[in-house]
Phi, psi and omega in degrees: 000348186295339182269010181276146182293159183275135180290142179225173170276175182294343177270356177097006180283124180300141183254134185268327189214125178250012184235351184229123185279156175289127176221164177278079186091162185304325177255004187283179183282164172294157181244136179295344176285357174285069185290344173295309174300318183296316179301313180293319177294316182295320178293313184307317179301338187246011187294329186263144171254162177297137178291159178300138178293319170241154183063036183288332180266116183207166179221152184208168179202163180260157178195200183223131173264136182229129179287128181239349185224148183268109171248021187299339181284348174261320196223130178264001178305133181294330180302334183254014193291339180200145178297137177099345179302141177245144180222134173294153183204171179221139177236136171230128181251152182199163164266164188268307194276327188277165176286183175301334183264014181291159176278143183294333188265019177295152170287112188195158169292144174257137174282154182213089188249132185234140174232115174265114186274079194260170187283356179252013182117179180275130174249120180249135179243100190259092189232196177231183175269014179232148183273359179225182180221173182292322184229159183241357177239125187298339174302334183269344194300298184298330178285327176293312186297325173307319181294343181266348179265230190244142173304131185293342178267305187276343186059029173248146168298140193225109179294337183292321182301311184285325174289329175298311179297308181300318175298336178265357178230082186299340175297353178275352188301321179296315178290321178304317179299317178292317178305318180266006171279177180301333182284000176289350179222084174295139185290326176216168170289338185282344186247048176208150175276164174238156184216145168288335174072297175300164166271131174244173175246145171239148180229134181266178188297335178277359180085012178277133187263134169232143177265134188226158171231138185254137177233140178233101185270123180296138175273353177269359184083151176284129174223126185240173178243141172283165174307320183289320180290326179296313190293325178291317180294321185287334175294340182257320190207120179272358179246035190303315185285327177289319178295322180294314181297316184291316184290327177292320179293321183296325181275359181086008169279073195282127181281152180219157179221150179258130178270125168229155181232151166256139180236141181220125177287159175301328170295322182290326179296320180295313184295317180299321183290320175300316188272338181250340188072011177256135179283121185295348178260012185273118185294346174271006181239150170257166172265125179302126184298330178300320181272329178228084187295156177291141174242124180288131185244314185185194180213151171232148183236136176260120187230005182212128180274150176303149175278327177218117188302314178304310186292317192260341181239314179293329178270351183298136190232117181248142179214130173308337182286348182279092180252164173235164178301132179109336180235137179204187184283187176219178174283007178306113184305315183295319178296319177310314185290324183290334184297326176276308191295324185289313179296325174302311180304318183295318183294332180279314192275325186253321177147162187301324183253044179304331185286350176273350174297149182305319187290331183262343189289130181296152178273004179249159174309137178244122181226110184209179181245021176283144178217159173060203192078175188295144175071009182292132173250173178268356189296324183279351183254012185293142178065008180266135188242013176216156179240027188205161175216139006279154173215158183246021184268128189303145172092350184266150186292149177221156175297154178234126186298331188289355176267004183291134175273149178295156178285153170288129175244094180252021183073207181288117184258122180247117183267115181196172177268084186285146175297113186280354178257346180289139177055037177236139172261112181260007188243327186302312187289321173305311188292322182297316179301310177307319182287346175280338179293141168282178186299321181292323182290320177301316178298312180293323176297312178301310181304314183295315179297314177298331177296323177272316180297333182299338181278355186266163179295156185302319180294331177291317179302314180286331179292319178288326176300323179307316179297320181298314185297320180290332175286313184195131182297322182292325175304305184294320178295321184289323177292317177302315181302315181299323178282350182071032184252128165274105193298311180301315181293321178295317183286330177294321179296323181288322173303318174299323180284349178083027182252014185294000000 
């Protein structure tokens, strides 16, 4: 035992005894001078930080991104500057709705968050395992998440809440169809795709802008769970996905994904909207692959588990606002709101200077005039003699005009509270997806929907059924059959009751 390192306090003072408190005699009271005891008790009271409001339950690992395709004609970001270039990265996968103690195998959208430690700063890609989302206007986001949490009166999860919301928001139908299809229950984090979901922009060295969507295709293949398989798994182990990810990396079976992008020029975006009626920046829509094919960019491999989950995964903070030169936002309303809300959530949950934690800290020099607050260190302030801008003191950082992005040319821009449902087709793409399913997947999807929708009120069921019918008549009939609903009789009853 002599070769073991010495136990110390947080201040580094060596500790003699870790089992017996200081007391006034064998049976006497504790003494305030036992600072070792006080330090441990005080720290223990503060060990937990608030869990994420969304994506609370998650797992993560470190890895390497490697460029395999040349996209320099679209993007000037140094991470993509040459084929073969490697960049360190971190990935965190999660469920969306559940608390930290939720089961991994629940039917839920999965988070797919990536942090690339580039020489130009951290680039975060904060997406999901689905290419679309439930809403397109950020005013609905918090309201939607409330429906996925607990009823304020019963404190129970409530299917009526979520179906009530979805049935009143037809733009959710595309995502609902994915959620209740086979892909709504990935068998593992390794066996699912990831998507940036939003439209982003890329800028090349010539200052030309392109609209892009990011796709991360699993190299392990898609694998899903049935409701019965998930129920059996949860009964044995609530940490199935975390255990699978951790153990696969420990045994050297490193999971990998291929990064591909879709590219749309500004001119194509205008034509796309004219021809389809779909806003290319609408988070509830995909870009057809036939019109905008996937272009391979690179691949990433996860090959190292965290040494300490809390320090490296629970405190890992991802934000869509973490851009690097050559990659930026788009007019997507949901993305615009996330640019603020994610970083704000981290400052509340982890601390004002969360970027200074090792897991979040960029691997390049950081020079700014932000100061003080919790967890501030002097590391970012070395050799700086000013804490404000503009200043004329030598050695202090200054903006550089060469990093200016080109202006957005979106035609006539009207700033208003526009109706997010007007002039939108919310049914064609959901119906197209349904018609791609084979008979078995249609039956399973309809059964999964009916299993959850059956808990909702009849009027909510009928309202949602109308959306299914508008997407595809077979879709609506099959769900109605699984619910045991005669649609014509039910609608007649509602008409009589004055609910039409």
